[in-house]
MOPAC internal coordinates of N, CA, C and O (Angstrom, degrees):
PM7 1SCF
backbone

  N    0.0000 0     0.00 0     0.00 0    0    0    0
  C    1.5025 1     0.00 0     0.00 0    1    0    0
  C    1.5957 1   106.40 1     0.00 0    2    1    0
  O    1.2310 1   124.00 1   -48.31 1    3    2    1
  N    1.3666 1   109.92 1   131.69 1    3    2    1
  C    1.5075 1   117.14 1   172.12 1    5    3    2
  C    1.4510 1   110.90 1   -83.71 1    6    5    3
  O    1.2310 1   119.65 1    -8.98 1    7    6    5
  N    1.3419 1   118.28 1   171.02 1    7    6    5
  C    1.4085 1   129.95 1   171.54 1    9    7    6
  C    1.4297 1   112.71 1   -47.33 1   10    9    7
  O    1.2310 1   121.28 1   126.91 1   11   10    9
  N    1.3429 1   115.15 1   -53.09 1   11   10    9
  C    1.4666 1   118.20 1  -174.65 1   13   11   10
  C    1.4759 1   116.04 1   -63.21 1   14   13   11
  O    1.2310 1   122.82 1   137.48 1   15   14   13
  N    1.4403 1   112.21 1   -42.52 1   15   14   13
  C    1.5055 1   113.91 1   174.76 1   17   15   14
  C    1.6177 1   112.01 1   -66.49 1   18   17   15
  O    1.2310 1   121.39 1   141.98 1   19   18   17
  N    1.3430 1   114.96 1   -38.02 1   19   18   17
  C    1.4333 1   113.72 1   173.17 1   21   19   18
  C    1.5835 1   115.34 1   -53.22 1   22   21   19
  O    1.2310 1   123.44 1   128.63 1   23   22   21
  N    1.3331 1   111.02 1   -51.37 1   23   22   21
  C    1.4736 1   119.82 1   178.97 1   25   23   22
  C    1.5221 1   113.28 1   -55.54 1   26   25   23
  O    1.2310 1   120.64 1   135.70 1   27   26   25
  N    1.4211 1   116.38 1   -44.30 1   27   26   25
  C    1.4090 1   122.54 1   178.98 1   29   27   26
  C    1.6085 1   111.98 1   -66.07 1   30   29   27
  O    1.2310 1   120.68 1   143.28 1   31   30   29
  N    1.4182 1   116.30 1   -36.72 1   31   30   29
  C    1.3951 1   116.95 1   173.57 1   33   31   30
  C    1.5274 1   117.50 1   -65.24 1   34   33   31
  O    1.2310 1   123.68 1   139.86 1   35   34   33
  N    1.4108 1   110.54 1   -40.14 1   35   34   33
  C    1.4917 1   114.21 1   174.56 1   37   35   34
  C    1.3569 1   115.66 1   -71.62 1   38   37   35
  O    1.2310 1   116.03 1   150.42 1   39   38   37
  N    1.4230 1   125.15 1   -29.58 1   39   38   37
  C    1.4207 1   121.95 1   171.93 1   41   39   38
  C    1.5218 1   112.22 1   -71.43 1   42   41   39
  O    1.2310 1   119.01 1   149.85 1   43   42   41
  N    1.3611 1   119.50 1   -30.15 1   43   42   41
  C    1.4677 1   125.95 1   175.01 1   45   43   42
  C    1.5474 1   104.57 1   -57.40 1   46   45   43
  O    1.2310 1   121.97 1   121.99 1   47   46   45
  N    1.2933 1   113.84 1   -58.01 1   47   46   45
  C    1.5316 1   121.49 1  -174.95 1   49   47   46
  C    1.4497 1   106.83 1   -56.59 1   50   49   47
  O    1.2310 1   116.96 1   134.76 1   51   50   49
  N    1.3823 1   123.39 1   -45.24 1   51   50   49
  C    1.5256 1   121.56 1  -175.38 1   53   51   50
  C    1.4935 1   109.04 1   -73.29 1   54   53   51
  O    1.2310 1   117.35 1   146.30 1   55   54   53
  N    1.2558 1   122.64 1   -33.70 1   55   54   53
  C    1.5051 1   120.29 1  -172.93 1   57   55   54
  C    1.6932 1   105.42 1   -77.05 1   58   57   55
  O    1.2310 1   120.57 1   147.18 1   59   58   57
  N    1.3440 1   116.52 1   -32.82 1   59   58   57
  C    1.4185 1   120.13 1   176.70 1   61   59   58
  C    1.5127 1   111.75 1   -65.59 1   62   61   59
  O    1.2310 1   123.47 1   133.06 1   63   62   61
  N    1.2743 1   110.94 1   -46.94 1   63   62   61
  C    1.5123 1   121.55 1   177.13 1   65   63   62
  C    1.5093 1   110.83 1   -52.55 1   66   65   63
  O    1.2310 1   122.29 1   127.43 1   67   66   65
  N    1.3083 1   113.21 1   -52.57 1   67   66   65
  C    1.5683 1   118.79 1  -176.73 1   69   67   66
  C    1.4675 1   108.66 1   -63.60 1   70   69   67
  O    1.2310 1   121.84 1   141.62 1   71   70   69
  N    1.3155 1   114.08 1   -38.38 1   71   70   69
  C    1.4739 1   117.37 1  -174.66 1   73   71   70
  C    1.4774 1   111.69 1   -72.56 1   74   73   71
  O    1.2310 1   121.22 1   136.39 1   75   74   73
  N    1.3460 1   115.28 1   -43.61 1   75   74   73
  C    1.4434 1   120.60 1   174.27 1   77   75   74
  C    1.5892 1   116.62 1   -55.49 1   78   77   75
  O    1.2310 1   119.51 1   154.46 1   79   78   77
  N    1.3303 1   118.54 1   -25.54 1   79   78   77
  C    1.3133 1   127.68 1  -179.78 1   81   79   78
  C    1.5911 1   115.77 1   -74.74 1   82   81   79
  O    1.2310 1   126.62 1   158.82 1   83   82   81
  N    1.4143 1   104.88 1   -21.18 1   83   82   81
  C    1.4814 1   115.25 1  -177.24 1   85   83   82
  C    1.5777 1   111.81 1    96.16 1   86   85   83
  O    1.2310 1   119.24 1   -58.02 1   87   86   85
  N    1.2769 1   119.05 1   121.98 1   87   86   85
  C    1.4186 1   121.60 1  -179.22 1   89   87   86
  C    1.5386 1   107.89 1  -133.54 1   90   89   87
  O    1.2310 1   119.58 1   -17.45 1   91   90   89
  N    1.2018 1   118.41 1   162.55 1   91   90   89
  C    1.5050 1   127.08 1   172.26 1   93   91   90
  C    1.4605 1   110.68 1   -64.36 1   94   93   91
  O    1.2310 1   123.56 1   -25.38 1   95   94   93
  N    1.2238 1   110.77 1   154.62 1   95   94   93
  C    1.5901 1   120.12 1  -177.07 1   97   95   94
  C    1.5378 1   112.40 1   -51.31 1   98   97   95
  O    1.2310 1   119.52 1   132.56 1   99   98   97
  N    1.2564 1   118.51 1   -47.44 1   99   98   97
  C    1.4304 1   124.49 1  -170.88 1  101   99   98
  C    1.5623 1   105.29 1   -67.84 1  102  101   99
  O    1.2310 1   121.01 1   131.42 1  103  102  101
  N    1.3541 1   115.68 1   -48.58 1  103  102  101
  C    1.4467 1   116.26 1  -179.29 1  105  103  102
  C    1.5717 1   110.98 1   -70.03 1  106  105  103
  O    1.2310 1   120.26 1   144.36 1  107  106  105
  N    1.3269 1   117.11 1   -35.64 1  107  106  105
  C    1.4928 1   119.70 1   176.29 1  109  107  106
  C    1.4452 1   117.94 1   -53.54 1  110  109  107
  O    1.2310 1   125.83 1   140.07 1  111  110  109
  N    1.3838 1   106.40 1   -39.93 1  111  110  109
  C    1.6327 1   114.83 1   179.78 1  113  111  110
  C    1.5388 1   107.84 1   -60.61 1  114  113  111
  O    1.2310 1   121.63 1   129.41 1  115  114  113
  N    1.3127 1   114.48 1   -50.59 1  115  114  113
  C    1.5122 1   121.32 1   179.86 1  117  115  114
  C    1.5109 1   111.00 1   -52.63 1  118  117  115
  O    1.2310 1   122.45 1   116.95 1  119  118  117
  N    1.4168 1   112.92 1   -63.05 1  119  118  117
  C    1.5063 1   124.71 1   179.76 1  121  119  118
  C    1.5387 1   108.89 1   -46.79 1  122  121  119
  O    1.2310 1   120.19 1   132.56 1  123  122  121
  N    1.3014 1   117.23 1   -47.44 1  123  122  121
  C    1.5790 1   118.10 1  -176.24 1  125  123  122
  C    1.4774 1   108.02 1   -71.96 1  126  125  123
  O    1.2310 1   118.49 1   145.84 1  127  126  125
  N    1.2992 1   120.48 1   -34.16 1  127  126  125
  C    1.5970 1   118.46 1   174.92 1  129  127  126
  C    1.5540 1   110.90 1   -65.43 1  130  129  127
  O    1.2310 1   120.71 1   133.91 1  131  130  129
  N    1.3872 1   116.24 1   -46.09 1  131  130  129
  C    1.4246 1   120.85 1   173.55 1  133  131  130
  C    1.5954 1   111.43 1   -57.64 1  134  133  131
  O    1.2310 1   120.91 1   132.48 1  135  134  133
  N    1.2497 1   115.87 1   -47.52 1  135  134  133
  C    1.5229 1   119.32 1  -177.65 1  137  135  134
  C    1.6425 1   109.50 1   -58.90 1  138  137  135
  O    1.2310 1   119.61 1   137.70 1  139  138  137
  N    1.2855 1   118.34 1   -42.30 1  139  138  137
  C    1.4338 1   117.64 1   177.44 1  141  139  138
  C    1.4078 1   109.57 1   -68.78 1  142  141  139
  O    1.2310 1   120.76 1   135.93 1  143  142  141
  N    1.2481 1   116.15 1   -44.07 1  143  142  141
  C    1.5157 1   120.43 1   179.23 1  145  143  142
  C    1.6304 1   113.46 1   -49.52 1  146  145  143
  O    1.2310 1   126.25 1   131.68 1  147  146  145
  N    1.3530 1   105.60 1   -48.32 1  147  146  145
  C    1.4343 1   110.96 1  -177.69 1  149  147  146
  C    1.5232 1   110.58 1   -73.10 1  150  149  147
  O    1.2310 1   120.69 1   142.77 1  151  150  149
  N    1.2354 1   116.28 1   -37.23 1  151  150  149
  C    1.5760 1   116.88 1   173.23 1  153  151  150
  C    1.5447 1   108.65 1   -56.65 1  154  153  151
  O    1.2310 1   119.59 1   135.70 1  155  154  153
  N    1.2631 1   118.39 1   -44.30 1  155  154  153
  C    1.6025 1   115.52 1  -178.34 1  157  155  154
  C    1.5079 1   110.64 1   -66.41 1  158  157  155
  O    1.2310 1   116.88 1   164.40 1  159  158  157
  N    1.2304 1   123.55 1   -15.60 1  159  158  157
  C    1.4820 1   123.19 1  -175.36 1  161  159  158
  C    1.5219 1   106.23 1   -70.39 1  162  161  159
  O    1.2310 1   118.35 1   157.86 1  163  162  161
  N    1.3580 1   120.75 1   -22.14 1  163  162  161
  C    1.4144 1   122.35 1  -178.93 1  165  163  162
  C    1.4774 1   110.54 1   -85.75 1  166  165  163
  O    1.2310 1   115.66 1  -175.57 1  167  166  165
  N    1.3755 1   125.84 1     4.43 1  167  166  165
  C    1.3356 1   123.98 1  -179.70 1  169  167  166
  C    1.4269 1   116.87 1    90.09 1  170  169  167
  O    1.2310 1   119.71 1   -20.71 1  171  170  169
  N    1.2764 1   118.15 1   159.29 1  171  170  169
  C    1.5045 1   121.97 1   178.49 1  173  171  170
  C    1.5015 1   109.93 1   -98.04 1  174  173  171
  O    1.2310 1   118.47 1  -112.36 1  175  174  173
  N    1.2880 1   120.53 1    67.64 1  175  174  173
  C    1.4531 1   122.33 1  -170.83 1  177  175  174
  C    1.4902 1   110.61 1  -121.10 1  178  177  175
  O    1.2310 1   118.03 1    -9.01 1  179  178  177
  N    1.2611 1   121.36 1   170.99 1  179  178  177
  C    1.4206 1   120.75 1   175.92 1  181  179  178
  C    1.4453 1   115.34 1   -53.59 1  182  181  179
  O    1.2310 1   117.64 1   145.82 1  183  182  181
  N    1.2772 1   122.10 1   -34.18 1  183  182  181
  C    1.4889 1   123.06 1  -178.38 1  185  183  182
  C    1.4808 1   108.42 1   -65.94 1  186  185  183
  O    1.2310 1   119.99 1   143.42 1  187  186  185
  N    1.3488 1   117.63 1   -36.58 1  187  186  185
  C    1.4515 1   120.89 1   179.78 1  189  187  186
  C    1.5310 1   109.05 1   -69.12 1  190  189  187
  O    1.2310 1   121.52 1   140.79 1  191  190  189
  N    1.2972 1   114.69 1   -39.21 1  191  190  189
  C    1.5301 1   118.63 1   179.69 1  193  191  190
  C    1.5206 1   109.29 1   -60.66 1  194  193  191
  O    1.2310 1   122.02 1   136.32 1  195  194  193
  N    1.2764 1   113.73 1   -43.68 1  195  194  193
  C    1.5247 1   118.86 1  -176.89 1  197  195  194
  C    1.5419 1   106.69 1   -66.67 1  198  197  195
  O    1.2310 1   119.11 1   139.80 1  199  198  197
  N    1.3052 1   119.31 1   -40.20 1  199  198  197
  C    1.4512 1   119.03 1   178.49 1  201  199  198
  C    1.6072 1   113.22 1   -65.35 1  202  201  199
  O    1.2310 1   121.45 1   136.84 1  203  202  201
  N    1.2853 1   114.83 1   -43.16 1  203  202  201
  C    1.4771 1   120.25 1   170.97 1  205  203  202
  C    1.4058 1   113.56 1   -54.24 1  206  205  203
  O    1.2310 1   121.98 1   132.65 1  207  206  205
  N    1.3797 1   113.81 1   -47.35 1  207  206  205
  C    1.5706 1   119.59 1  -177.89 1  209  207  206
  C    1.4351 1   109.41 1   -61.88 1  210  209  207
  O    1.2310 1   119.56 1   142.26 1  211  210  209
  N    1.3725 1   118.45 1   -37.74 1  211  210  209
  C    1.4206 1   118.95 1  -176.95 1  213  211  210
  C    1.5626 1   110.94 1   -73.44 1  214  213  211
  O    1.2310 1   119.76 1   147.33 1  215  214  213
  N    1.2961 1   118.06 1   -32.67 1  215  214  213
  C    1.4661 1   121.36 1   170.48 1  217  215  214
  C    1.4106 1   116.58 1   -60.69 1  218  217  215
  O    1.2310 1   120.71 1   137.94 1  219  218  217
  N    1.3722 1   116.24 1   -42.06 1  219  218  217
  C    1.4714 1   123.02 1   178.41 1  221  219  218
  C    1.4559 1   105.35 1   -59.84 1  222  221  219
  O    1.2310 1   118.11 1   121.00 1  223  222  221
  N    1.2535 1   121.21 1   -59.00 1  223  222  221
  C    1.5046 1   124.84 1   177.98 1  225  223  222
  C    1.4597 1   112.51 1   -47.77 1  226  225  223
  O    1.2310 1   119.54 1   129.38 1  227  226  225
  N    1.3553 1   118.48 1   -50.62 1  227  226  225
  C    1.4476 1   121.18 1  -178.21 1  229  227  226
  C    1.5515 1   109.29 1   -62.92 1  230  229  227
  O    1.2310 1   118.75 1   136.83 1  231  230  229
  N    1.3598 1   120.00 1   -43.17 1  231  230  229
  C    1.3582 1   121.59 1   178.25 1  233  231  230
  C    1.5095 1   113.55 1   -55.54 1  234  233  231
  O    1.2310 1   120.33 1   135.25 1  235  234  233
  N    1.3820 1   116.97 1   -44.75 1  235  234  233
  C    1.4011 1   124.50 1  -177.99 1  237  235  234
  C    1.4647 1   109.45 1   -58.69 1  238  237  235
  O    1.2310 1   119.57 1   136.16 1  239  238  237
  N    1.3189 1   118.42 1   -43.84 1  239  238  237
  C    1.4647 1   125.63 1   174.70 1  241  239  238
  C    1.6542 1   108.37 1   -61.85 1  242  241  239
  O    1.2310 1   120.40 1   131.02 1  243  242  241
  N    1.2685 1   116.83 1   -48.98 1  243  242  241
  C    1.4128 1   118.32 1   179.02 1  245  243  242
  C    1.5524 1   114.87 1   -54.58 1  246  245  243
  O    1.2310 1   124.51 1   129.07 1  247  246  245
  N    1.3589 1   108.94 1   -50.93 1  247  246  245
  C    1.4514 1   119.76 1  -173.58 1  249  247  246
  C    1.5881 1   111.64 1   -62.61 1  250  249  247
  O    1.2310 1   121.55 1   140.18 1  251  250  249
  N    1.4428 1   114.63 1   -39.82 1  251  250  249
  C    1.3541 1   119.47 1   171.41 1  253  251  250
  C    1.4795 1   115.43 1   -57.01 1  254  253  251
  O    1.2310 1   120.63 1   136.05 1  255  254  253
  N    1.3353 1   116.41 1   -43.95 1  255  254  253
  C    1.4928 1   122.85 1   177.32 1  257  255  254
  C    1.5628 1   108.97 1   -65.20 1  258  257  255
  O    1.2310 1   119.95 1   138.84 1  259  258  257
  N    1.2851 1   117.69 1   -41.16 1  259  258  257
  C    1.4556 1   117.96 1   175.91 1  261  259  258
  C    1.5439 1   122.20 1   -61.25 1  262  261  259
  O    1.2310 1   127.60 1   141.26 1  263  262  261
  N    1.3748 1   102.98 1   -38.74 1  263  262  261
  C    1.5576 1   114.28 1   171.98 1  265  263  262
  C    1.5125 1   110.02 1   -62.59 1  266  265  263
  O    1.2310 1   117.89 1   136.75 1  267  266  265
  N    1.2451 1   121.62 1   -43.25 1  267  266  265
  C    1.5311 1   126.32 1   176.81 1  269  267  266
  C    1.4506 1   109.61 1   -63.27 1  270  269  267
  O    1.2310 1   119.19 1   139.19 1  271  270  269
  N    1.4288 1   119.15 1   -40.81 1  271  270  269
  C    1.5444 1   118.49 1   178.20 1  273  271  270
  C    1.4348 1   106.53 1   -70.89 1  274  273  271
  O    1.2310 1   113.75 1   145.71 1  275  274  273
  N    1.1724 1   129.43 1   -34.29 1  275  274  273
  C    1.3650 1   129.02 1   175.18 1  277  275  274
  C    1.4918 1   116.34 1   -63.42 1  278  277  275
  O    1.2310 1   122.70 1   144.81 1  279  278  277
  N    1.2620 1   112.44 1   -35.19 1  279  278  277
  C    1.5376 1   116.13 1  -179.91 1  281  279  278
  C    1.5622 1   111.31 1   -75.69 1  282  281  279
  O    1.2310 1   123.05 1   148.44 1  283  282  281
  N    1.3720 1   111.76 1   -31.56 1  283  282  281
  C    1.4690 1   121.49 1   176.73 1  285  283  282
  C    1.5145 1   110.97 1   -67.40 1  286  285  283
  O    1.2310 1   123.21 1   134.48 1  287  286  285
  N    1.3313 1   111.45 1   -45.52 1  287  286  285
  C    1.5111 1   118.75 1  -179.70 1  289  287  286
  C    1.5900 1   106.97 1   -65.23 1  290  289  287
  O    1.2310 1   120.03 1   136.54 1  291  290  289
  N    1.3243 1   117.55 1   -43.46 1  291  290  289
  C    1.4696 1   121.92 1  -177.31 1  293  291  290
  C    1.5099 1   106.30 1   -60.69 1  294  293  291
  O    1.2310 1   120.58 1   130.52 1  295  294  293
  N    1.3270 1   116.50 1   -49.48 1  295  294  293
  C    1.4785 1   121.90 1  -174.51 1  297  295  294
  C    1.5310 1   113.27 1   -57.53 1  298  297  295
  O    1.2310 1   122.07 1   151.52 1  299  298  297
  N    1.4919 1   113.64 1   -28.48 1  299  298  297
  C    1.3318 1   116.96 1   179.44 1  301  299  298
  C    1.4793 1   115.93 1   -95.88 1  302  301  299
  O    1.2310 1   122.76 1  -179.07 1  303  302  301
  N    1.3790 1   112.32 1     0.93 1  303  302  301
  C    1.4657 1   114.66 1   175.60 1  305  303  302
  C    1.4679 1   112.27 1    88.51 1  306  305  303
  O    1.2310 1   117.96 1  -174.10 1  307  306  305
  N    1.2921 1   121.48 1     5.90 1  307  306  305
  C    1.4198 1   122.72 1  -177.11 1  309  307  306
  C    1.5551 1   114.97 1   -88.54 1  310  309  307
  O    1.2310 1   125.18 1   -13.59 1  311  310  309
  N    1.4102 1   107.65 1   166.41 1  311  310  309
  C    1.5855 1   113.41 1  -168.12 1  313  311  310
  C    1.5940 1   102.70 1   -68.47 1  314  313  311
  O    1.2310 1   125.87 1   -33.72 1  315  314  313
  N    1.3256 1   106.33 1   146.28 1  315  314  313
  C    1.6175 1   110.63 1   176.11 1  317  315  314
  C    1.4345 1   110.07 1  -116.47 1  318  317  315
  O    1.2310 1   116.77 1  -173.74 1  319  318  317
  N    1.3461 1   123.74 1     6.26 1  319  318  317
  C    1.4825 1   119.37 1  -174.64 1  321  319  318
  C    1.5764 1   111.29 1   -63.14 1  322  321  319
  O    1.2310 1   118.96 1   136.25 1  323  322  321
  N    1.2402 1   119.59 1   -43.75 1  323  322  321
  C    1.5100 1   114.00 1  -175.38 1  325  323  322
  C    1.4640 1   108.43 1   -70.08 1  326  325  323
  O    1.2310 1   120.28 1   138.78 1  327  326  325
  N    1.4376 1   117.07 1   -41.22 1  327  326  325
  C    1.5024 1   117.68 1  -179.36 1  329  327  326
  C    1.4304 1   111.28 1   -64.51 1  330  329  327
  O    1.2310 1   116.89 1   149.86 1  331  330  329
  N    1.2769 1   123.52 1   -30.14 1  331  330  329
  C    1.4753 1   127.50 1   172.88 1  333  331  330
  C    1.4320 1   115.24 1   -63.66 1  334  333  331
  O    1.2310 1   123.04 1   137.40 1  335  334  333
  N    1.2957 1   111.77 1   -42.60 1  335  334  333
  C    1.4914 1   126.67 1  -179.58 1  337  335  334
  C    1.6304 1   103.40 1   -63.28 1  338  337  335
  O    1.2310 1   120.14 1   133.85 1  339  338  337
  N    1.2529 1   117.33 1   -46.15 1  339  338  337
  C    1.4658 1   119.54 1   178.02 1  341  339  338
  C    1.5469 1   109.22 1   -64.62 1  342  341  339
  O    1.2310 1   119.81 1   130.80 1  343  342  341
  N    1.2735 1   117.97 1   -49.20 1  343  342  341
  C    1.4346 1   121.68 1  -179.75 1  345  343  342
  C    1.6220 1   112.88 1   -58.14 1  346  345  343
  O    1.2310 1   121.70 1   136.61 1  347  346  345
  N    1.2888 1   114.35 1   -43.39 1  347  346  345
  C    1.4460 1   118.42 1   175.81 1  349  347  346
  C    1.4115 1   114.70 1   -60.19 1  350  349  347
  O    1.2310 1   119.38 1   140.25 1  351  350  349
  N    1.4471 1   118.79 1   -39.75 1  351  350  349
  C    1.4060 1   125.15 1   177.52 1  353  351  350
  C    1.5487 1   110.36 1   -68.90 1  354  353  351
  O    1.2310 1   120.07 1   140.37 1  355  354  353
  N    1.3032 1   117.47 1   -39.63 1  355  354  353
  C    1.5112 1   120.39 1  -178.28 1  357  355  354
  C    1.5650 1   107.46 1   -69.76 1  358  357  355
  O    1.2310 1   119.91 1   148.67 1  359  358  357
  N    1.2149 1   117.79 1   -31.33 1  359  358  357
  C    1.5403 1   121.45 1   179.39 1  361  359  358
  C    1.4857 1   109.17 1   -72.18 1  362  361  359
  O    1.2310 1   119.76 1   141.70 1  363  362  361
  N    1.4929 1   118.06 1   -38.30 1  363  362  361
  C    1.4365 1   119.39 1   175.74 1  365  363  362
  C    1.4654 1   109.81 1   -69.92 1  366  365  363
  O    1.2310 1   119.64 1   145.85 1  367  366  365
  N    1.2825 1   118.29 1   -34.15 1  367  366  365
  C    1.6206 1   118.90 1   175.45 1  369  367  366
  C    1.4911 1   107.23 1   -61.42 1  370  369  367
  O    1.2310 1   117.38 1   134.48 1  371  370  369
  N    1.2846 1   122.59 1   -45.52 1  371  370  369
  C    1.4891 1   125.02 1  -176.45 1  373  371  370
  C    1.5416 1   104.72 1   -63.62 1  374  373  371
  O    1.2310 1   118.74 1   132.60 1  375  374  373
  N    1.2548 1   120.01 1   -47.40 1  375  374  373
  C    1.4834 1   121.70 1   177.31 1  377  375  374
  C    1.5094 1   112.24 1   -48.94 1  378  377  375
  O    1.2310 1   124.68 1   127.04 1  379  378  377
  N    1.3867 1   108.62 1   -52.96 1  379  378  377
  C    1.6001 1   113.76 1  -173.82 1  381  379  378
  C    1.5004 1   108.67 1   -60.65 1  382  381  379
  O    1.2310 1   118.96 1   138.15 1  383  382  381
  N    1.3058 1   119.59 1   -41.85 1  383  382  381
  C    1.5535 1   125.38 1  -176.89 1  385  383  382
  C    1.5913 1   103.56 1   -69.94 1  386  385  383
  O    1.2310 1   118.29 1   135.14 1  387  386  385
  N    1.3003 1   120.86 1   -44.86 1  387  386  385
  C    1.4236 1   114.87 1   178.93 1  389  387  386
  C    1.5377 1   117.25 1   -72.33 1  390  389  387
  O    1.2310 1   120.67 1   156.32 1  391  390  389
  N    1.2031 1   116.33 1   -23.68 1  391  390  389
  C    1.4452 1   122.09 1   166.30 1  393  391  390
  C    1.4076 1   119.50 1   -67.23 1  394  393  391
  O    1.2310 1   120.61 1   141.90 1  395  394  393
  N    1.3575 1   116.45 1   -38.10 1  395  394  393
  C    1.5018 1   126.29 1  -177.22 1  397  395  394
  C    1.6070 1   104.11 1   -75.22 1  398  397  395
  O    1.2310 1   118.79 1   144.71 1  399  398  397
  N    1.2876 1   119.91 1   -35.29 1  399  398  397
  C    1.3862 1   119.33 1  -168.11 1  401  399  398
  C    1.5694 1   111.47 1   -59.30 1  402  401  399
  O    1.2310 1   119.31 1   142.85 1  403  402  401
  N    1.4040 1   118.92 1   -37.15 1  403  402  401
  C    1.5215 1   115.32 1  -179.43 1  405  403  402
  C    1.5372 1   108.66 1   -63.68 1  406  405  403
  O    1.2310 1   116.08 1   146.32 1  407  406  405
  N    1.2903 1   125.06 1   -33.68 1  407  406  405
  C    1.3479 1   132.49 1  -176.59 1  409  407  406
  C    1.4930 1   107.14 1   -58.42 1  410  409  407
  O    1.2310 1   117.75 1   133.23 1  411  410  409
  N    1.3262 1   121.88 1   -46.77 1  411  410  409
  C    1.3393 1   129.31 1  -177.74 1  413  411  410
  C    1.5923 1   107.51 1   -69.83 1  414  413  411
  O    1.2310 1   121.46 1   136.00 1  415  414  413
  N    1.3279 1   114.81 1   -44.00 1  415  414  413
  C    1.5251 1   118.53 1  -171.37 1  417  415  414
  C    1.5985 1   102.25 1   -70.55 1  418  417  415
  O    1.2310 1   114.99 1   144.33 1  419  418  417
  N    1.2358 1   127.11 1   -35.67 1  419  418  417
  C    1.3524 1   135.21 1   176.28 1  421  419  418
  C    1.5879 1   105.62 1   -55.93 1  422  421  419
  O    1.2310 1   119.42 1   119.61 1  423  422  421
  N    1.2690 1   118.71 1   -60.39 1  423  422  421
  C    1.4261 1   128.05 1  -178.24 1  425  423  422
  C    1.5383 1   108.88 1   -55.58 1  426  425  423
  O    1.2310 1   120.85 1   136.88 1  427  426  425
  N    1.3516 1   115.99 1   -43.12 1  427  426  425
  C    1.5047 1   112.81 1   178.88 1  429  427  426
  C    1.4569 1   118.20 1   -77.30 1  430  429  427
  O    1.2310 1   122.76 1   167.41 1  431  430  429
  N    1.4109 1   112.31 1   -12.59 1  431  430  429
  C    1.4876 1   115.72 1   176.15 1  433  431  430
  C    1.5282 1   110.97 1   -76.62 1  434  433  431
  O    1.2310 1   122.98 1   162.82 1  435  434  433
  N    1.3382 1   111.90 1   -17.18 1  435  434  433
  C    1.5461 1   112.18 1  -175.62 1  437  435  434
  C    1.4274 1   113.11 1  -107.83 1  438  437  435
  O    1.2310 1   120.10 1   180.00 1  439  438  437

C-alpha cells in the first residue's frame, strides 16, 4: 500500500466515523461528497464494489439498531433530536453508497 492509498483509507475511516456520529445537514453534504470522492480514488473495480456492498450491509444493520434506539427513547419520553440526526446521517450515507454502486457496476460491465 502506498502513501496515497493509506491516506485515502484513513480519510474514509475518519469521514465515516464523523458521519456515523451524526452531523448537521450542511456538514453532512460536504462529508458525503468527500467520502464518495475518496472511495472513487480506489478505482471502479470488483474490490471497490465488494467494499461498497459491505458498507451497505453494515449501514443496514446500524440503521436498524438506530431505529430500535429511537423507539426505546421515545417509549421513555426522552429527547430524540440527536438520535434523529444520527439516523438522518446514516440514511444519507446509505443513499451515497447506493448511488455510487451503479457507477462501479457500469465500469465493470465495460
